[in-house]
C-alpha positions in Angstrom: 6.5 -208.8 -34.1 10.1 -208.5 -33.0 10.3 -212.1 -32.1 9.1 -213.1 -35.6 11.7 -210.8 -37.1 14.4 -212.3 -34.9 13.5 -215.8 -35.9 13.5 -215.2 -39.6 16.9 -213.6 -39.7 19.7 -215.9 -40.7 22.9 -216.6 -38.8 24.2 -216.5 -35.2 23.5 -214.0 -32.6 26.2 -211.6 -33.8 25.1 -211.8 -37.4 21.5 -211.0 -36.4 22.7 -208.0 -34.3 24.8 -206.8 -37.2 21.9 -207.1 -39.7 19.5 -205.2 -37.3 22.1 -202.5 -36.6 22.7 -202.0 -40.3 18.9 -201.8 -40.9 18.5 -199.3 -38.2 21.3 -197.1 -39.6 19.6 -197.3 -43.1 16.3 -196.2 -41.6 17.8 -193.3 -39.8 19.8 -192.2 -42.9 16.6 -192.2 -45.0 14.7 -190.3 -42.4 17.5 -187.6 -42.1 18.0 -187.3 -45.9 14.4 -187.4 -47.3 11.6 -187.5 -44.7 12.6 -184.8 -42.2 13.5 -182.2 -44.9 10.2 -182.8 -46.7 8.3 -182.4 -43.4 10.2 -179.3 -42.5 9.3 -177.7 -45.9 5.7 -178.7 -45.4 5.3 -177.2 -42.0 7.8 -174.4 -42.1 7.2 -171.8 -39.3 8.9 -168.6 -40.3 7.5 -166.2 -37.8 8.5 -167.0 -34.3 8.1 -164.5 -31.5 9.7 -164.9 -28.1 8.4 -162.5 -25.4 10.3 -162.0 -22.2 
């Protein structure tokens, strides 16, 4: 899968690295802004007890 992705990207080595880095940053940003807050609201654990 990664080899196929690498082959279809245009440009030289540095252009491919820049494209993949940008794509990774976009995925992380989407996860942080939309996915993780939605999951947190869905499985919110309000009562936490710590015994010592």
